[in-house]
VOKETI-103651 format. One record per residue: x, y, z of N, C-alpha, C in turn; residue in three letters. Coordinates in steps of 0.02 Angstrom, whole numbers, padded with zeros to 5 digits, always signed. Layout:
<pts>
XYZXYZXYZALA;...
</pts>
This chain:
<pts>
+00042-00059+00000+00000+00000+00000+00044+00063+00000MET;+00028+00110-00042+00066+00172-00047+00048+00218+00011THR;+00099+00246+00044+00084+00291+00100+00048+00354+00076PRO;+00005+00381+00120-00027+00444+00107+00026+00498+00103GLN;+00016+00548+00061+00063+00603+00056+00029+00667+00081LYS;+00068+00708+00115+00044+00772+00139+00096+00825+00124VAL;+00073+00887+00122+00118+00944+00110+00121+00987+00172ARG;+00182+01005+00189+00194+01050+00245+00224+01114+00217TRP;+00200+01171+00240+00225+01236+00218+00272+01263+00271LYS;+00328+01291+00249+00375+01323+00294+00361+01398+00300GLY;+00394+01431+00347+00385+01503+00356+00404+01541+00293GLN;+00452+01514+00255+00474+01546+00193+00422+01543+00138SER;+00370+01500+00147+00321+01489+00095+00335+01427+00053GLY;+00393+01399+00063+00412+01338+00026+00368+01280+00049ARG;+00351+01236+00002+00310+01177+00016+00354+01115+00015ILE;+00345+01072+00065+00383+01010+00071+00333+00951+00070TYR;+00347+00901+00029+00305+00842+00024+00330+00786+00069ASP;+00286+00759+00110+00303+00706+00158+00257+00646+00148TYR;+00281+00587+00167+00240+00527+00170+00220+00515+00242GLU;+00159+00490+00253+00130+00479+00319+00138+00405+00338VAL;+00167+00393+00397+00177+00325+00422+00157+00322+00496HIS;+00128+00266+00519+00113+00260+00590+00178+00261+00631PRO;+00175+00288+00692+00232+00284+00737+00248+00210+00747ILE;+00312+00193+00744+00333+00124+00750+00355+00094+00684GLY;+00343+00130+00629+00364+00107+00563+00441+00103+00561THR;+00467+00050+00530+00539+00043+00520+00558+00078+00454ALA;+00600+00128+00459+00620+00167+00400+00685+00141+00371PHE;+00698+00157+00308+00762+00140+00277+00816+00185+00306ASN;+00878+00163+00301+00935+00201+00327+00955+00254+00276ALA;+00914+00306+00270+00925+00361+00223+00923+00427+00260LYS;+00956+00479+00233+00952+00545+00264+00884+00576+00250PRO;+00857+00612+00299+00793+00644+00286+00768+00688+00342GLY;+00709+00715+00330+00674+00756+00379+00612+00718+00401ASN;+00588+00734+00461+00530+00698+00488+00491+00743+00535TYR;+00427+00726+00544+00383+00763+00588+00340+00713+00627ILE;+00342+00716+00693+00293+00680+00733+00230+00722+00731PHE;+00174+00693+00707+00114+00732+00694+00052+00702+00725ALA;+00005+00746+00744-00060+00728+00771-00114+00753+00724ALA;-00165+00714+00714-00222+00735+00673-00273+00767+00719LEU;-00289+00830+00705-00335+00868+00747-00384+00905+00703SER;-00448+00888+00708-00499+00922+00668-00487+00914+00593GLY;-00460+00857+00573-00447+00844+00502-00383+00876+00476GLY;-00345+00909+00520-00282+00942+00500-00225+00911+00540MET;-00167+00905+00507-00108+00880+00542-00076+00937+00582TRP;-00055+00921+00643-00021+00969+00686+00048+00940+00703LYS;+00100+00980+00695+00168+00957+00710+00180+00958+00785ALA;+00203+00901+00812+00220+00896+00883+00296+00901+00892CYS;+00333+00876+00843+00406+00880+00843+00430+00877+00771TYR;+00479+00919+00754+00508+00920+00687+00583+00908+00693ILE;+00610+00863+00651+00681+00849+00655+00711+00830+00588GLY;+00776+00818+00589+00814+00797+00530+00868+00749+00553GLN;+00890+00706+00508+00940+00655+00526+00978+00630+00465THR;+01036+00604+00477+01076+00570+00426+01048+00500+00412GLU;+01011+00472+00461+00988+00403+00455+00919+00396+00488ASN;+00866+00396+00447+00798+00392+00472+00787+00328+00513LEU;+00815+00272+00491+00805+00209+00526+00830+00213+00598HIS;+00893+00232+00606+00923+00234+00673+00890+00287+00717ASP;+00877+00346+00689+00851+00402+00729+00780+00389+00754ARG;+00738+00359+00711+00668+00351+00729+00652+00286+00764LEU;+00701+00240+00768+00689+00176+00801+00676+00184+00876ALA;+00706+00235+00907+00697+00246+00979+00710+00319+00994ASN;+00666+00363+00970+00676+00435+00974+00659+00462+01044HIS;+00704+00502+01072+00693+00527+01140+00634+00575+01145GLU;+00611+00604+01089+00555+00650+01091+00488+00616+01077LYS;+00489+00551+01062+00426+00516+01048+00376+00520+01106GLU;+00398+00509+01169+00349+00515+01224+00316+00585+01228PRO;+00355+00637+01219+00328+00705+01219+00278+00713+01162CYS;+00297+00691+01102+00252+00697+01044+00187+00659+01056ALA;+00191+00600+01085+00130+00562+01099+00086+00597+01151LYS;+00117+00631+01199+00077+00669+01248+00036+00724+01214ARG;+00062+00749+01158+00026+00800+01119-00018+00769+01065TYR;-00027+00704+01066-00073+00670+01021-00043+00641+00958GLY;+00023+00642+00951+00054+00615+00890+00039+00540+00883ALA;+00019+00522+00822+00006+00452+00805+00046+00431+00744THR;+00073+00479+00708+00107+00465+00645+00172+00504+00639HIS;+00216+00477+00597+00277+00511+00577+00272+00528+00503ILE;+00281+00590+00487+00284+00612+00417+00358+00617+00401HIS;+00380+00585+00347+00451+00582+00332+00463+00584+00257ALA;+00522+00606+00239+00545+00600+00170+00621+00603+00167HIS;+00648+00573+00115+00720+00575+00103+00736+00645+00078VAL;+00788+00675+00106+00808+00743+00087+00876+00741+00053THR;+00879+00769-00006+00942+00773-00042+00974+00841-00028ARG;+01039+00845-00037+01073+00909-00027+01114+00913+00036GLY;+01117+00858+00073+01160+00855+00132+01130+00886+00194GLY;+01172+00889+00245+01150+00913+00311+01125+00985+00308GLU;+01157+01028+00269+01135+01098+00266+01064+01103+00240ALA;+01046+01064+00190+00978+01065+00162+00928+01039+00214ALA;+00946+00985+00249+00902+00957+00300+00889+01007+00356ARG;+00943+01039+00380+00936+01088+00434+00896+01149+00413LYS;+00906+01172+00352+00868+01230+00327+00794+01214+00325ALA;+00776+01155+00301+00706+01134+00298+00677+01128+00369GLU;+00715+01097+00413+00693+01089+00483+00678+01157+00514GLU;+00724+01204+00507+00716+01271+00536+00658+01308+00505GLU;+00649+01302+00439+00594+01334+00404+00527+01310+00432ASP;+00520+01245+00441+00458+01217+00467+00447+01235+00541LEU;+00500+01231+00581+00494+01247+00652+00471+01319+00662ILE;+00498+01366+00622+00481+01436+00630+00406+01448+00620ARG;+00375+01412+00573+00303+01422+00561+00259+01382+00608LEU;+00276+01319+00619+00231+01274+00656+00242+01273+00731HIS;+00300+01294+00755+00315+01300+00826+00293+01238+00865ARG;+00320+01179+00847+00300+01117+00881+00319+01117+00955PRO;+00274+01094+00998+00285+01099+01070+00343+01058+01098PRO;+00365+01007+01062+00419+00964+01088+00488+00984+01063CYS;+00493+01035+01021+00558+01058+00997+00591+01104+01047ASN;+00650+01085+01072+00686+01126+01121+00711+01191+01091ASP;+00716+01195+01025+00740+01256+00992+00695+01316+01008GLN;+00634+01302+01031+00586+01356+01044+00591+01383+01115LEU;+00629+01350+01157+00631+01369+01228+00689+01415+01243LYS;
</pts>
């Protein structure tokens, strides 16, 4: 079955396409960005936004998962990001600035 796709907008206005997966999904060992998300009133809400060199290792036992679940997260939105660490970090920061997820320490 093909994962559902959703679009997230950053503060810059740029649109990022993500695939939706239940929390607990085993990801491939690829670099990418991810969002722990909760469905609220038919809209996705970001609980935590991050980036990693290896989606498989990072999401297998993420330290922010308990916080994200407290805010209602049931899914991880993820995609492989090309362009290296700088591109992943720029996307992460763009999304955090607009969505202000409650579990991101960058906001405190």
